N, C-alpha and C positions, 0 to 999 in steps of 0.2 A: 504494500500500500504506500502510495506517495503521501508526503506530508504537505498539505496545502499552505501556501504563504503568499503574501503580496509581492509582486516583482518590484524592482527599483523604479523610481520615476523615469520618465522619458523626456526627450527633447521635443518640444512642439515645433513643427515645421509647417510651411504652407507653400503651395504653388499658386500663383495668380496669373491669369492671362486676360487680356483685353485688347481691343483695337486701339485704345487711347492710352498713350504713355502717361499722360497727366492723371488719368483716372487710376492707373495702377498705383501711383504715389499716394493718392487719396485713400485707396483701399488699404495700403500699407499703414497709413496713419490710423485708420479705423481699427485695424487689427492690433496695432501697438497700443491703442487706447484700451482695448479689451484684454490683451494678454501681456502687456509690458513691452519693454524695449527689445528691438531686434538686435541680434549680435552678428548674424551673417545675412548678407543679401547679395544674390548673384547679379552680374550685369544683365541687362535686358537681352533676351534671346528670342530670335524669330520663332514663332510657333506655327510652322508651316508643314509639318509632317502629315497632317490630315486635313480633309475638308469637312469633316463631320460637324464642326461647330459653325461653319460659314452661314448656314441659314439663320442662325440665331444672332451671331456676332459680326458677320461680315468677314472679309478677307484681311490680310495684313496684320494678323494677331501677333502680339508680343507677350512674352512670359518672363516672370522672375521667380526665383526660389528664395525662401528666407527661413530663418529660424529665430527663436526667441530665447532670451536669457533665462527666463523662469522655466523650471522643469514642471512637468505635469504628471498626474497619475495616468497610467496606461489605460485604465478603464474610463477615463474622461473623454475618450475620442468621440463617442456618440454625442455627448453634450456639446462638444466643440464643433462638430459638423453642423448641428442644428443652429448654433450661434453664428457660424460663418455663412450659412444659408440666409440668415436674417440680414447680415451685412450685405450680401449680394442683392437682396431685395431692396435695401436702402438705396443702392446705386442703380436700380432698375429704372427704365424709362418706358412708360406706358405698358407696364407688365413684362417688358423684355429685358433680360439681364444684359448689363453692359460689361460685367466682369465675372469671371469664374474663379472661385476659391476652392482649392483642394487642400484641406488640412491633413496632417498626418503626425505620426510619432516616430522618432528615431531612437533606437536603443543600440547597445553594443552589438546585437545580433542581427538587426533588421531595420528596414524602413517600411512602414505600413501607412498607406493612404486611406482616408475615409471616402466612401462613395455611396451614392444611392442606387447604383446599378449592380444587379446580381450577375454573377458569372460563375463558372465551375470552380475556379480557384479562390473565390471570395467567401469569407465567413461572415455570417449574419451576426451583428452585434446587438441589434434591437432598435426599435423606433425608426425603422426604415433605413438603417445605416449598415453597410457592409465594410469589412476590412479587406483591403487589397494589399497582399504581400508583394511589394515592389522590388525590394532588394534583400539579399541575405549577405552577411559578412563572412567571407572565406578567403584564405590565402592573402591576408593583409589588405583587402579591399572589398568594397561593396561589389556584388556581382548581380547582374541582371538575370532575370528568369524568362522563360519563353513568352510570358504574357506582359512583361514590363513594357510600359509605353516607350515607343522608339526614341522619343526626344530625351528620355532619361538615360539612354545607353551610351551617349557620347563620352569620350574620355574627360572632357571638361566638366560635364555635369557630375560624373562619378567622383572626380577629384573634389568638386565642391562638397558633395555629401560626405566624403572621407574626412575633409577638414572639419565639417560640423561634428562628425562623430568624435574626432580627436578632442575637440573642445568639450563635448558632452562628457567624455570619460574623465577629463580633468575636473569638470564641475561636480560630477558625481563623487569623485574621490574626495574633493574638498568638503562637500556636504556631509559625507560619511565621517570625515575627520572631525567636523564640528557637531556631529550627531544631529543634523537638521532633519526633521521628519516632514515629509510631504503628506498632508492628510486631506487635502481638498483637491479639486481639479487643477488649481494653480497654487503654487507655494506662496505663503504669505511671508516667507523668509527669503532675503536675497541670497542667492547661491553663488 
């Protein structure tokens, strides 16, 4: 029999894309207002690997990846996805989204994104949210999986997430050394 225990907190991460670069900055500000300061933010990357979102958002989409200083409980992902959906709605025009936010959690072992879309490799978390295992950490790097979104598989993007992971491990070690406990969706203690 395994002994059940809570896992360590995770690094909250987000992917944001929009046709409008200025809107991405406003979404980042809203996310930072909700989840605290960002510690990593990628350069703007063209989001041109699929036309799936063009009917809703148009063409010429841009994406950024980011992470937050505060660590979160791993089981807070469902709550966070609902909160980011509300932020998307705040920036909607005439019921049409202008930005897409994909929150996720990064741990030493994996990167998991939250989605409302079911698929064979996605695990249902509750309240309409599924966990999408995007990367696993093996051989000193995050590794893509057969279903990983193609724009996540570039060397530059994987290097970005590896740097976020390195920072996360340091933060986790410092939190353990100070015996900081994460007991809510977001820590009330600076890590």
